N, C-alpha and C positions, 0 to 999 in steps of 0.2 A: 510743891512748886519751889524751885530754888530761889533763894533770896538774891536780888541783883547785887552786883559788885558795888562797892563804895567808890565814890569819886576820889581823886587824888587829894582834893581840898579836905575832904572828911578824914581821910587817912592821915594827913599831915596834922590836922587839928587833934586827932585822937592820940597821936604820938606813941602808938603801940602796935604798929603794923609789923608783920613778919617779912614784908617785902623789901627787897634790896633797893638801893638808890637807882640802879639801872632799870629795875622793874617800875618804880615810881615815875622815872623819867619817860619811859615808853608809854605808860598809861596816860601821863599828862599830855604827851604829843597826840595820842589817839583821841583823847577828849577834845583837844583843840581842832582836830580834823573833822569832828562831827558838827562843828558850829560854822555858820556862814560868816559870822562877824558883823552882820547887819542887825540893827535893832528892829523890833516889831514896829509896824506903822498901822495907824488906825485908818480904816477905809472911810470914804465920804459918808456912806449911809449910817455908819456907826457914830461918827462925829455929830451928825445931824439929829440923832435920836438921844435924848438926855439920859434915859435909863441905860441904853447900850453904851453910851460914852462913859458913864460912871463905872459900869462893870469892866469896861476895857481898861480904864485907869487902875482899878483895883487889881485886876489880873496882871497887868503890866508891872505894877509895883512888886507883886509877889514873885513873878518870874525873874525880875531884876535881882531880887534878894537872893534867889537860889542860883543865879548865873545862867538862867535858861531863857533870857529875853532875846530870842533869836528870830530872825525873819522866817526861818523854816516853819515855825508854828503860827505864822501870821494868818493864813486862811482859816485855820481851826479856831483860833481865838476870836477873830472877827465874827465868824459864824456863831460861835457860842454866845457872844455878847448880843447879837441880834435875836437869837432865840430867847435869851433872858428877857429882853425888852418885849418881845411878842408874848411871852408867857405872862409878864406883868400886865400887858394890855388885856389879855383874855381874862385875867383875874379881876381886873376892874370891871369888865363887861359882865362877868358873873355876879359881882356884887350889885351892879345896877339892876340886873334881872331879878335878883333876890329881893331887892328893895321894892321894885315894881310889883312883884308877886305879893309881898306883904301888904302893899297898898291896895291891891286888887281884892285881897281877902277881906279887907275892912270896908270895901265898897258895898253900900247897901242900896244904892239907887239903881243898880243893874239887876236885870232878871237873873234868877239863880242858874238856869241852864246856860245862858250866855257867859255868866261869870265862871262856871265850871269849865266850859270850853276854853276860855281864855287862860284859866289857871293851868289846864292841861298843856296848852301850847307853850306857856311860859316855862313850865317845868321841863318840857321837852327841850326848849331852847337852853335852859340851864344845863341839862345833861349833855347837850351837844357841845356847849362851851367847855364843860368839864372834860369831855373826850379830847377836845383840841388841846386843852392844858396838859392832859396826861401824855398826849403824843409829843408835845413840845418838851416836856420834862424828860421823856424817854430819850429823845434826840440829844438833849443836853447831857444826860447821864452817859449815853454812848460816847459823846465827845470827851467827857471827863475821863472815862475809862481809857479811851484811845490815846488821849493826850498823856495821861499818866503812863500808859503802856509804852508809848513812843519814847518818853523820857527815860523810863527804866530800861527799855530795850537799847537805847543809846548807851546807857551805863553798862549794860550786859555785854555789849559788843566790844567793849574795851578788853584787850587781852590781859589776863591775870598775870602772866609771866613775861619777862623780857625775853627777847630772842636769845636762844642758847648759843654761846660761842663754841665753836668746835675746838677740841683739844689740839694744839699744834703738833703734838707727837703723832696722834692718829692721822691728822691731815698729811703729815710728811710720809707716814707709812703707806697711806692710800695712794699718794702721788708717786711713790717710789723714789723720792729724792733723799739725798743724804743729809743728815743733820750736821 
């Protein structure tokens, strides 16, 4: 798999690019065309959820740092933050089920058959919650990959070379005009 092109900012910081000023100018213009110029905004449901809100602020700061804090990524980032909050909620539920299961194992006042039935049901509930957590994590991973691929795809879509200027002599010969 080919490595994505470096952005103009990275090339200028490295100060060792083989690209001409015209190529760098064209790449810079192409990068700017890929951005909407609007900042990410947090959706209401993300603001109201403390876990999602913290995650949005974290991701927003990171995207701002790399210059990718653009409204184009807004739905993806908001969805990612909500999934992060839902995953945390399911993890808390799993911990609660595990604590209840341990308490049930220590219960001596209950008939053994009834206790085993309840333990089996609680273990099934724990496994169901684990499946939900794994599904949420898989969705988050897919979003992370897609977001990274989208950003790198944006960098790859920038032309590596400036538009070639036609030699004036060849143009004159082609047009049949005298020099």
